[in-house]
Backbone as a chain_set.jsonl record, in Angstrom:
{"seq": "XXXXXXXXXXXXXXXXXXXXXXXXXXXXXXXXXXXXXXXXXXXXXXXXXXXXXXXXXXXXXXXXXXXXXXXXXXXXXXXXXXXXXXXXXXXXXXXXXXXXXXXXXXXXXXXXXXXXXXXXXXXXXXXXXXXXXXXXXXXXXXXXXXXXXXXXXXXXXXXXXXXXXXXXXXXXXXXX", "coords": {"N": [[70.629, 14.111, 52.556], [72.845, 12.647, 50.348], [75.858, 10.775, 49.867], [77.968, 11.189, 47.157], [80.083, 10.0, 44.579], [81.962, 11.549, 42.247], [83.15, 11.387, 39.018], [85.361, 12.792, 36.828], [86.025, 12.886, 33.42], [89.043, 12.71, 31.655], [90.454, 15.048, 32.495], [93.247, 17.203, 33.277], [95.205, 15.734, 31.897], [98.094, 15.244, 30.22], [98.504, 18.013, 30.009], [96.158, 19.045, 29.077], [92.822, 20.348, 29.352], [92.973, 21.609, 31.987], [92.31, 21.526, 35.385], [92.494, 22.841, 38.367], [92.452, 21.345, 41.549], [91.769, 22.637, 44.0], [90.441, 24.889, 43.063], [88.336, 23.645, 41.746], [87.01, 22.433, 43.912], [86.134, 24.732, 45.273], [84.463, 25.863, 43.297], [82.463, 23.864, 43.076], [81.419, 23.88, 45.648], [80.368, 26.474, 45.752], [78.415, 26.011, 43.909], [76.494, 24.739, 45.295], [76.924, 22.22, 46.387], [77.821, 20.061, 49.121], [80.348, 19.393, 51.65], [82.59, 18.975, 49.932], [85.172, 17.135, 48.57], [88.323, 16.33, 47.09], [90.277, 13.897, 45.345], [93.455, 13.161, 44.387], [94.749, 14.412, 41.201], [93.215, 13.641, 39.039], [90.487, 14.004, 38.686], [88.587, 13.116, 40.682], [85.949, 13.302, 42.821], [84.352, 13.715, 45.914], [81.265, 14.271, 47.334], [78.404, 15.764, 48.984], [74.929, 15.67, 48.387], [71.47, 16.363, 47.826], [70.405, 15.927, 45.421], [69.626, 13.89, 42.521], [71.763, 11.563, 40.747], [71.955, 12.091, 37.91], [71.176, 14.784, 37.755], [73.178, 15.965, 39.278], [75.384, 15.396, 37.627], [74.709, 16.937, 35.342], [74.626, 19.547, 36.471], [77.279, 19.88, 37.337], [78.702, 19.614, 34.918], [77.731, 21.9, 33.584], [78.636, 23.934, 35.329], [81.445, 23.609, 35.146], [81.853, 24.125, 32.432], [81.014, 26.818, 32.308], [82.841, 28.025, 34.074], [85.512, 27.089, 33.49], [85.526, 26.878, 30.743], [85.427, 24.684, 29.005], [84.143, 21.497, 27.876], [83.382, 18.681, 29.874], [83.094, 15.234, 30.398], [80.993, 13.801, 32.803], [80.554, 11.605, 35.481], [78.46, 10.454, 37.902], [78.099, 8.684, 40.898], [76.373, 7.009, 43.516], [77.623, 6.274, 46.796], [76.955, 3.661, 47.451], [76.444, 2.553, 44.91], [79.012, 2.7, 43.752], [80.389, 1.035, 45.478], [79.103, -1.385, 44.93], [79.898, -1.793, 42.263], [82.642, -2.1, 42.704], [82.642, -4.428, 44.315], [81.637, -6.288, 42.517], [83.707, -7.028, 40.905], [85.116, -9.456, 38.888], [87.543, -10.819, 39.014], [90.094, -12.954, 40.46], [91.83, -12.519, 43.59], [94.646, -11.691, 43.227], [94.758, -10.733, 40.546], [92.676, -8.956, 40.721], [93.635, -6.853, 42.321], [95.332, -5.625, 40.563], [93.747, -4.638, 38.648], [91.599, -2.661, 36.466], [88.835, -0.431, 36.424], [86.554, 0.352, 34.174], [84.214, 2.467, 34.227], [81.005, 2.788, 33.037], [78.794, 5.202, 31.644], [76.164, 4.566, 30.998], [74.252, 1.537, 31.199], [75.022, -0.828, 28.857], [73.216, -2.199, 26.019], [72.46, -5.696, 25.72], [73.011, -6.893, 23.197], [74.932, -5.181, 22.171], [76.977, -5.539, 23.979], [77.664, -8.184, 23.425], [78.809, -7.96, 20.841], [80.981, -6.21, 21.375], [82.429, -7.776, 23.128], [83.8, -9.574, 21.615], [86.345, -8.778, 20.989], [89.63, -9.561, 21.644], [92.751, -9.695, 23.262], [96.019, -11.063, 23.598], [97.127, -11.923, 26.83], [95.513, -10.115, 28.07], [92.569, -9.463, 29.863], [89.091, -9.018, 30.131], [85.887, -8.196, 31.445], [82.544, -7.479, 30.947], [80.245, -6.226, 33.018], [77.118, -5.312, 33.81], [77.239, -1.926, 34.163], [79.992, -1.589, 33.917], [83.314, -2.154, 32.808], [85.529, -4.53, 33.61], [88.932, -4.754, 33.793], [91.994, -6.384, 33.15], [95.465, -6.524, 32.689], [98.255, -8.385, 32.036], [100.78, -7.267, 31.55], [100.497, -4.703, 32.468], [98.71, -1.561, 32.443], [99.875, 0.433, 30.827], [101.092, -0.975, 28.775], [99.04, -2.154, 27.506], [96.798, -3.249, 24.905], [94.22, -2.824, 24.976], [91.491, -0.681, 24.41], [89.801, 2.013, 25.44], [88.25, 3.804, 23.95], [87.387, 2.234, 21.791], [85.557, 0.516, 23.08], [83.727, 2.362, 24.081], [82.633, 3.374, 21.716], [81.504, 1.014, 20.592], [79.718, 0.264, 22.62], [78.14, 2.422, 22.86], [78.2, 4.508, 24.798], [79.818, 6.697, 27.162], [82.788, 6.204, 29.13], [84.788, 6.115, 32.128], [87.92, 5.428, 33.516], [89.289, 3.909, 36.454], [91.855, 2.813, 38.652], [92.38, -0.08, 40.789], [93.451, 0.699, 43.33], [92.712, 3.414, 43.473], [89.936, 3.145, 43.506], [89.596, 1.847, 45.98], [90.477, 3.883, 47.696], [88.622, 5.938, 47.12], [86.263, 4.77, 48.04], [86.903, 4.571, 50.729], [87.299, 7.299, 51.466], [84.732, 8.232, 51.001], [83.25, 7.089, 52.965], [83.578, 8.384, 55.269]], "CA": [[71.866, 14.281, 51.793], [73.548, 11.414, 50.012], [77.239, 10.901, 49.427], [78.174, 10.827, 45.752], [81.433, 10.031, 44.037], [81.85, 12.134, 40.91], [84.358, 11.121, 38.251], [85.495, 13.634, 35.642], [86.813, 12.172, 32.415], [90.015, 13.362, 30.789], [91.021, 16.334, 32.92], [94.635, 17.223, 33.745], [95.964, 14.692, 31.216], [98.969, 15.789, 29.18], [98.391, 19.457, 29.918], [94.873, 19.429, 28.496], [91.686, 20.499, 30.27], [93.524, 21.796, 33.33], [91.345, 21.855, 36.421], [93.104, 22.762, 39.696], [91.494, 20.735, 42.476], [91.278, 23.639, 44.961], [89.49, 25.711, 42.322], [87.165, 22.793, 41.513], [86.284, 22.317, 45.2], [85.474, 26.023, 45.514], [83.39, 25.976, 42.31], [81.374, 22.944, 43.418], [80.814, 24.366, 46.89], [79.543, 27.625, 45.356], [77.308, 25.477, 43.109], [75.499, 24.181, 46.198], [77.27, 20.91, 46.922], [78.372, 20.136, 50.476], [81.453, 18.503, 52.032], [83.297, 18.653, 48.684], [86.564, 16.696, 48.707], [88.887, 15.767, 45.867], [91.366, 12.943, 45.544], [94.456, 13.303, 43.328], [94.463, 15.415, 40.172], [92.573, 13.053, 37.852], [89.051, 14.248, 38.61], [87.81, 12.316, 41.62], [85.309, 14.21, 43.762], [83.357, 13.174, 46.838], [80.439, 15.392, 47.796], [77.069, 15.444, 49.474], [73.876, 16.38, 47.686], [70.16, 15.725, 47.854], [70.02, 15.73, 44.022], [69.879, 12.596, 41.875], [73.035, 11.52, 40.025], [71.864, 12.758, 36.595], [71.136, 16.229, 37.991], [74.527, 16.315, 39.716], [76.224, 15.385, 36.426], [74.359, 18.108, 34.523], [75.032, 20.775, 37.164], [78.738, 19.974, 37.336], [79.099, 19.906, 33.53], [77.399, 23.296, 33.318], [79.538, 24.772, 36.128], [82.796, 23.522, 34.577], [81.829, 24.84, 31.146], [80.921, 28.252, 32.578], [84.017, 28.511, 34.793], [86.779, 26.742, 32.839], [85.384, 27.097, 29.31], [85.465, 23.474, 28.179], [83.21, 20.446, 28.253], [83.942, 17.499, 30.513], [82.124, 14.18, 30.693], [80.884, 13.648, 34.256], [79.861, 10.403, 35.924], [78.186, 10.517, 39.348], [77.606, 7.443, 41.496], [76.249, 7.025, 44.975], [78.632, 5.416, 47.414], [76.473, 2.284, 47.344], [76.654, 2.119, 43.527], [80.44, 2.488, 43.548], [80.744, -0.156, 46.25], [78.598, -2.538, 44.177], [80.812, -1.966, 41.128], [83.885, -2.628, 43.26], [82.415, -5.801, 44.778], [81.31, -7.154, 41.382], [84.927, -7.36, 40.157], [85.106, -10.91, 38.758], [88.868, -11.418, 39.049], [90.619, -13.452, 41.722], [92.479, -11.452, 44.372], [95.89, -11.167, 42.65], [94.412, -9.945, 39.368], [91.766, -7.887, 41.149], [94.429, -5.723, 42.824], [96.02, -5.005, 39.426], [92.731, -4.406, 37.628], [91.03, -1.34, 36.218], [87.391, -0.376, 36.348], [86.083, 1.342, 33.207], [82.811, 2.652, 34.592], [80.237, 3.301, 31.914], [77.712, 6.105, 32.033], [74.901, 3.84, 30.863], [74.373, 0.093, 31.03], [74.813, -1.092, 27.437], [72.313, -3.266, 25.599], [73.121, -7.003, 25.635], [73.539, -7.165, 21.858], [76.154, -4.384, 22.021], [77.989, -6.205, 24.813], [78.097, -9.37, 22.68], [79.704, -7.521, 19.759], [82.205, -5.652, 21.973], [83.151, -8.845, 23.833], [84.549, -10.402, 20.659], [87.706, -8.239, 20.899], [90.475, -10.224, 22.638], [94.198, -9.57, 23.074], [96.787, -11.981, 24.43], [97.589, -11.378, 28.103], [94.55, -9.144, 28.566], [91.261, -10.019, 30.171], [88.083, -8.066, 30.567], [84.519, -8.688, 31.542], [81.564, -6.4, 31.027], [79.162, -6.567, 33.943], [76.233, -4.157, 33.963], [77.76, -0.671, 33.64], [81.434, -1.503, 34.16], [84.22, -3.104, 32.174], [86.621, -4.889, 34.513], [90.035, -5.012, 32.881], [93.282, -6.787, 33.7], [96.514, -6.76, 31.7], [99.424, -8.969, 32.683], [101.922, -6.37, 31.387], [100.173, -3.381, 32.998], [97.861, -0.738, 31.569], [100.707, 1.162, 29.868], [101.438, -1.872, 27.677], [97.806, -2.796, 27.036], [96.209, -2.919, 23.611], [92.84, -2.48, 25.334], [91.239, 0.689, 24.019], [88.519, 2.472, 25.98], [87.47, 4.418, 22.869], [86.74, 1.147, 21.06], [84.403, 0.053, 23.842], [82.741, 3.442, 24.136], [81.943, 3.392, 20.411], [80.704, -0.203, 20.439], [78.675, 0.189, 23.646], [77.347, 3.651, 22.7], [78.191, 5.298, 26.03], [81.18, 7.025, 27.574], [83.245, 5.608, 30.377], [86.01, 6.664, 32.702], [88.597, 4.335, 34.207], [90.046, 4.1, 37.688], [92.499, 1.565, 39.054], [91.924, -0.706, 42.037], [93.834, 1.512, 44.492], [91.868, 4.613, 43.495], [88.601, 2.72, 43.946], [89.678, 1.61, 47.426], [90.587, 5.191, 48.355], [87.342, 6.664, 46.977], [85.303, 4.154, 48.959], [87.323, 4.94, 52.074], [87.016, 8.718, 51.676], [83.293, 8.48, 50.969], [82.599, 6.496, 54.136], [83.844, 9.248, 56.425]], "C": [[72.531, 12.925, 51.587], [74.975, 11.729, 49.601], [77.333, 10.394, 47.999], [79.663, 10.899, 45.435], [81.275, 10.479, 42.59], [83.197, 11.954, 40.217], [84.335, 11.974, 36.985], [86.422, 12.918, 34.668], [87.776, 13.113, 31.699], [90.522, 14.721, 31.213], [92.462, 16.134, 33.385], [95.488, 16.099, 33.149], [96.789, 15.357, 30.115], [98.837, 17.286, 28.972], [97.082, 19.952, 29.325], [93.793, 19.476, 29.585], [92.163, 20.583, 31.73], [92.445, 22.274, 34.294], [92.05, 21.715, 37.776], [92.061, 22.29, 40.721], [90.953, 21.736, 43.5], [90.206, 24.516, 44.301], [88.197, 24.928, 42.046], [86.339, 22.648, 42.791], [85.502, 23.593, 45.496], [84.282, 26.201, 44.573], [82.196, 25.099, 42.692], [80.675, 23.344, 44.715], [79.898, 25.549, 46.584], [78.328, 27.187, 44.534], [76.271, 24.755, 43.97], [75.788, 22.797, 46.745], [77.943, 21.071, 48.28], [79.483, 19.11, 50.675], [82.255, 18.046, 50.807], [84.752, 18.333, 48.992], [87.026, 16.189, 47.353], [89.996, 14.813, 46.251], [92.204, 12.897, 44.276], [93.94, 14.205, 42.202], [93.634, 14.899, 38.995], [91.052, 13.146, 37.845], [88.197, 13.331, 39.44], [87.268, 13.244, 42.697], [84.341, 13.423, 44.634], [82.582, 14.375, 47.359], [79.114, 14.88, 48.336], [76.066, 16.322, 48.736], [72.565, 15.619, 47.853], [69.657, 15.47, 46.429], [70.308, 14.301, 43.572], [71.157, 12.705, 41.043], [72.993, 12.276, 38.7], [71.867, 14.281, 36.745], [72.512, 16.732, 38.443], [75.453, 16.401, 38.502], [75.974, 16.632, 35.58], [74.839, 19.402, 35.166], [76.546, 20.957, 37.161], [79.26, 20.265, 35.927], [78.883, 21.378, 33.205], [78.358, 24.233, 34.049], [80.949, 24.776, 35.555], [82.869, 24.278, 33.251], [81.838, 26.356, 31.376], [82.219, 28.795, 33.181], [85.331, 28.287, 34.025], [86.732, 26.881, 31.319], [85.537, 25.875, 28.432], [84.516, 22.434, 28.752], [83.957, 19.251, 28.837], [82.812, 16.496, 30.718], [82.174, 13.896, 32.19], [80.06, 12.408, 34.56], [79.694, 10.485, 37.436], [77.582, 9.197, 39.804], [77.383, 7.666, 42.981], [77.352, 6.134, 45.531], [78.237, 3.949, 47.267], [76.687, 1.734, 45.93], [78.133, 1.825, 43.259], [80.908, 1.235, 44.289], [80.279, -1.428, 45.531], [79.495, -2.836, 42.979], [82.11, -2.598, 41.611], [83.722, -4.101, 43.638], [82.121, -6.774, 43.648], [82.534, -7.545, 40.553], [85.075, -8.884, 40.102], [86.464, -11.594, 38.919], [89.215, -11.954, 40.433], [91.532, -12.389, 42.315], [93.727, -10.861, 43.713], [95.613, -10.278, 41.433], [93.53, -8.766, 39.74], [92.556, -6.654, 41.573], [95.209, -5.008, 41.724], [95.028, -4.621, 38.326], [92.307, -2.945, 37.552], [89.526, -1.485, 36.069], [87.038, 0.726, 35.354], [84.584, 1.467, 33.436], [82.095, 3.378, 33.463], [79.094, 4.173, 32.411], [76.366, 5.395, 32.004], [75.186, 2.345, 30.758], [74.063, -0.225, 29.567], [73.822, -2.233, 27.192], [73.101, -4.569, 25.43], [73.724, -7.281, 24.257], [74.807, -6.356, 21.584], [77.298, -5.015, 22.808], [78.539, -7.422, 24.078], [79.09, -9.01, 21.59], [81.034, -7.029, 20.336], [83.053, -6.739, 22.624], [83.955, -9.74, 22.913], [86.013, -9.976, 20.55], [88.559, -8.849, 22.02], [91.941, -10.016, 22.267], [94.9, -10.51, 24.04], [97.282, -11.268, 25.692], [96.666, -10.339, 28.705], [93.206, -9.829, 28.786], [90.32, -8.88, 30.541], [86.736, -8.751, 30.628], [83.605, -7.484, 31.71], [80.416, -6.883, 31.891], [78.375, -5.287, 34.205], [76.855, -2.917, 33.336], [79.249, -0.483, 33.942], [82.172, -2.559, 33.341], [85.376, -3.306, 33.15], [87.762, -5.369, 33.63], [91.306, -5.361, 33.641], [94.246, -7.033, 32.537], [97.768, -7.232, 32.44], [100.622, -8.023, 32.646], [101.691, -4.984, 31.98], [99.444, -2.543, 31.964], [98.667, -0.004, 30.502], [101.083, 0.337, 28.646], [100.218, -2.509, 27.017], [97.414, -2.341, 25.64], [94.74, -2.543, 23.795], [92.616, -1.001, 25.034], [89.85, 1.107, 24.477], [87.646, 3.083, 24.892], [86.735, 3.379, 22.039], [85.463, 0.729, 21.782], [83.323, 1.126, 23.946], [81.943, 3.507, 22.828], [81.01, 2.194, 20.27], [79.52, -0.236, 21.403], [77.78, 1.424, 23.665], [77.126, 4.417, 24.019], [79.635, 5.648, 26.374], [81.502, 6.32, 28.888], [84.478, 6.324, 30.874], [86.614, 5.606, 33.615], [89.301, 4.798, 35.477], [90.68, 2.761, 38.039], [91.984, 1.104, 40.418], [92.218, 0.187, 43.246], [93.002, 2.786, 44.597], [90.465, 4.268, 43.964], [88.568, 2.497, 45.458], [89.677, 2.942, 48.176], [89.277, 5.964, 48.272], [86.279, 6.077, 47.912], [85.634, 4.516, 50.404], [86.963, 6.396, 52.376], [85.516, 9.009, 51.731], [82.556, 7.862, 52.142], [82.756, 7.356, 55.374], [82.673, 10.191, 56.685]], "O": [[72.746, 12.166, 52.532], [75.266, 12.796, 49.061], [76.843, 9.312, 47.673], [80.393, 11.743, 45.954], [80.545, 9.865, 41.812], [84.243, 12.318, 40.754], [83.41, 11.886, 36.177], [87.474, 12.409, 35.054], [87.383, 14.169, 31.203], [90.982, 15.488, 30.367], [92.846, 15.051, 33.826], [96.383, 15.574, 33.812], [96.239, 15.957, 29.192], [99.039, 17.775, 27.861], [96.916, 21.15, 29.097], [93.846, 18.755, 30.581], [91.81, 19.758, 32.573], [91.767, 23.274, 34.06], [92.191, 20.603, 38.285], [90.933, 22.782, 40.745], [89.77, 21.678, 43.833], [89.19, 24.839, 44.918], [87.101, 25.487, 42.105], [85.111, 22.732, 42.753], [84.347, 23.538, 45.917], [83.214, 26.639, 45.0], [81.051, 25.547, 42.637], [79.466, 23.159, 44.853], [78.781, 25.621, 47.096], [77.33, 27.903, 44.469], [75.29, 24.223, 43.452], [74.978, 22.251, 47.495], [78.562, 22.099, 48.554], [79.554, 18.101, 49.974], [82.56, 16.862, 50.67], [85.471, 19.135, 49.589], [86.23, 15.681, 46.564], [90.577, 14.905, 47.332], [91.68, 12.615, 43.198], [92.814, 14.698, 42.264], [93.378, 15.646, 38.051], [90.394, 12.442, 37.079], [87.186, 12.818, 38.961], [88.035, 13.896, 43.405], [83.602, 12.568, 44.145], [83.17, 15.374, 47.773], [78.76, 13.714, 48.163], [76.29, 17.507, 48.491], [72.552, 14.397, 48.003], [68.601, 14.864, 46.247], [71.126, 13.6, 44.167], [71.58, 13.803, 40.681], [73.916, 13.034, 38.401], [72.491, 14.983, 35.949], [72.951, 17.805, 38.029], [76.215, 17.358, 38.363], [76.916, 17.301, 35.153], [75.398, 20.262, 34.485], [77.036, 22.075, 37.0], [80.168, 21.081, 35.764], [79.751, 22.025, 32.62], [78.839, 25.207, 33.471], [81.585, 25.827, 35.484], [83.84, 24.986, 32.987], [82.58, 27.085, 30.718], [82.648, 29.897, 32.84], [86.159, 29.193, 33.927], [87.775, 26.991, 30.674], [85.758, 26.008, 27.228], [84.138, 22.474, 29.923], [85.022, 18.866, 28.354], [81.718, 16.855, 31.152], [83.25, 13.767, 32.774], [79.001, 12.189, 33.971], [80.679, 10.575, 38.168], [76.67, 8.665, 39.172], [78.114, 8.419, 43.624], [77.939, 5.333, 44.803], [79.082, 3.097, 46.993], [77.07, 0.575, 45.77], [78.468, 0.828, 42.619], [81.728, 0.473, 43.777], [80.99, -2.433, 45.527], [79.816, -3.994, 42.712], [82.618, -3.531, 40.988], [84.577, -4.924, 43.311], [82.335, -7.976, 43.806], [82.411, -8.313, 39.599], [85.151, -9.536, 41.143], [86.531, -12.823, 38.957], [88.701, -11.478, 41.446], [91.956, -11.467, 41.619], [93.854, -9.638, 43.647], [96.178, -9.19, 41.315], [93.629, -7.697, 39.138], [92.189, -5.532, 41.224], [95.695, -3.897, 41.936], [95.43, -4.315, 37.203], [92.604, -2.128, 38.423], [89.019, -2.523, 35.645], [87.205, 1.908, 35.656], [83.791, 0.684, 32.913], [82.526, 4.436, 33.003], [78.506, 3.913, 33.46], [75.529, 5.599, 32.883], [76.246, 1.943, 30.28], [72.969, 0.071, 29.086], [73.623, -3.104, 28.039], [74.269, -4.547, 25.043], [74.818, -7.837, 24.157], [75.672, -6.81, 20.835], [78.444, -5.024, 22.359], [79.744, -7.669, 24.103], [80.107, -9.685, 21.431], [82.098, -7.395, 19.835], [84.278, -6.623, 22.662], [84.719, -10.583, 23.385], [86.839, -10.749, 20.065], [88.253, -8.677, 23.2], [92.322, -10.144, 21.103], [94.436, -10.728, 25.159], [97.79, -10.149, 25.625], [96.987, -9.741, 29.732], [92.774, -10.663, 27.991], [90.717, -7.908, 31.183], [86.487, -9.749, 29.951], [83.869, -6.59, 32.514], [79.708, -7.827, 31.541], [78.899, -4.315, 34.748], [76.991, -2.847, 32.115], [79.708, 0.632, 34.19], [81.718, -3.695, 33.202], [86.106, -2.368, 33.472], [87.589, -6.276, 32.816], [91.65, -4.724, 34.637], [93.893, -7.662, 31.539], [98.267, -6.562, 33.345], [101.399, -7.974, 33.599], [102.611, -4.166, 31.991], [99.548, -2.786, 30.762], [98.187, 0.164, 29.381], [101.365, 0.898, 27.587], [100.348, -3.304, 26.086], [97.665, -1.202, 25.246], [94.102, -2.012, 22.885], [93.455, -0.164, 25.367], [88.844, 0.616, 23.965], [86.429, 2.903, 24.905], [85.597, 3.601, 21.627], [84.408, 0.602, 21.16], [82.132, 0.816, 23.902], [80.724, 3.675, 22.845], [79.855, 2.347, 19.873], [78.442, -0.71, 21.046], [76.788, 1.472, 24.392], [76.031, 4.9, 24.306], [80.566, 4.976, 25.929], [80.618, 5.905, 29.638], [85.132, 7.053, 30.128], [85.906, 4.967, 34.393], [89.827, 5.908, 35.561], [90.114, 1.704, 37.76], [91.248, 1.819, 41.099], [91.346, 0.407, 44.086], [92.63, 3.192, 45.698], [89.868, 5.017, 44.737], [87.624, 2.91, 46.132], [88.965, 3.106, 49.166], [88.863, 6.582, 49.252], [85.489, 6.815, 48.502], [84.732, 4.742, 51.21], [86.389, 6.69, 53.424], [85.083, 9.926, 52.429], [81.356, 8.087, 52.303], [82.141, 7.091, 56.407], [82.72, 10.991, 57.619]]}, "num_chains": 1, "name": "protein.A"}
């Protein structure tokens, strides 16, 4: 059994795609996953499974569709993969603690990364490393011009973002 961190994209945002965490934990446990834990309402799940990440993603998507009646993009990472993403953050400590991690489902092709990397806004920094966009905005994410949809279109994969503190907590919860 491996520990996996599962990130659901776009649930419980603005009253759309409501997924109560207690109900999600029960659904995933009934779906065969073990030691299912959730963290805050934004779709962070820690669980144990002997399945590979892609199979976990497919099984959770299917279960959510059957139970809640809507489609959700699902990204599953092993604890080691999430830790590697966290450790690869290129920013210095002060910016690192205020940064966001837009984790991509697939590692984009280099030529797509080159095109997407041309987009620059004043006071905003990002770096695409493997399957993650590390993002920092001096004014905070709420004031950012950075647009995840732009990068998803250019890189031809979906992503879901978490802030530094959430990443720290997910790594902590998944080490227990």
